[in-house]
Residue, then its C-alpha position, 0 to 999 in steps of 0.5 A: m899244652p897242645d901237641g906240636t908248636a904254634s908255628d905248626v898251627f899257623d903254617r896249616q891255617a896260613g891260607g885263610y888266616e887273614a880273611l878272618r881278622r876283621r871277624l876275630v879282632p872285633p876292634y880291628d880298625d882302631f886296634y891296627g890303626t892305633a899301632v901304625a899311628a904310634l910310630d909318630l911317637a919316635a923321636r925321629p921319623p922311623r926309617r928302619i922297622l922290624d915287624l916281629g911275628a909279622g904273619t901274613g903282613l897285615l900290620a906291615r901293609g898299614v905301616l908301609a901305607a903310612r910310611p912308604q919309604a920305610e925299610l921293613v923287615l918281617l920276622d915270623a917262625a911260620p914260613a907259610m905265613l910269610d909266603e902269604a905276606r910275600a904274595t902281597l908285598g913282594d920285594r917291598v920288604a925283607y923276610h926273615v924266618g925266625d922265632l920270637a925267642d931267637p936273637l933279633p935281626a941286627g939293628p939298630w932299628d928306629a921302630v920295632v912293631s908287633a901284632l898278636a904275637a908276643h902273647h905266644l911267649d910265657d911271661p919270662g919270654k915276654r920280658d926277655l923279648f921286651a929287653r931285646a927289643h929295647d937294646a935293638l932300637a936306636p936312641g929315641g926309637v919306639f916299640v909298638n906291641a898290639e896285643q891280645v891281653a889278659g883281663p886284670t882279674a879272673r872274673l873280668d878275663a872270663a867276661y872278656r873271653a865270652w865277649h870275644r866269642e859273641r862278637a866274633l860270631a856276630l861279625g860273621a865268624t862260623e863255629q868252624d872259624w871259632r874252633e880253628a881260632e881256639e886251636r891257635m889260642a891254645y898256645d896263648r900265654c896272655a898277660s895283663v896290660e899292667a904287668q906288661l907296662g911294668w916289664l917294659r919299664d924294667a926292660g930299660f924303656a924310659e916311657a911306656d903306656c897303653l894307647f888303646k884297649d878294648r877288653l882283650f885287645a890292647v896297643l902298648v907303646a914304649l920309648r927308648a931314651g934318646 
């Protein structure tokens, strides 16, 4: 395990973090676009939305563009990341400094969303987060988790990781960019899509599915009964 915490690393790298997203997330448009569109699966148009591990507000901006009347709360453990979000979103949203392992801000929420955050938790931590997200949702609410995932086998996982580096460099990331990405990824605790869908169902969600997957990037959705 590296020294320090993931939030320390993200705090240090907050200023240049977002500019690299399109290079470090090769399926950027489909990945984030699917996450935003998944809100349509809620039983009712979501009005109260909680964004877990919101970082610089990248996903939040997509959510607000699609649902400008939504009440959105951004939660992240790295204050500098939320400062970047505040510089763009201002008082259109609320900000909450907190770890994903902490109790969630009081619901009920019509939707809980997350992008590239839950994979920093170990497997029991993910399962606990999924259960808390379920309990925080209103009946009929939706949980959208746009995640970096593990391949289903060791061979495929290694191949996907090699593809990730190759594609990031081809899209313009420098070797220094990749080294900084690897510093962040040292905190990753990725799990497979199959495992996470099972954990979502175990958490009490009535339905769970993978809406998008491209190697290491997937968008999972789970619906609370209602």
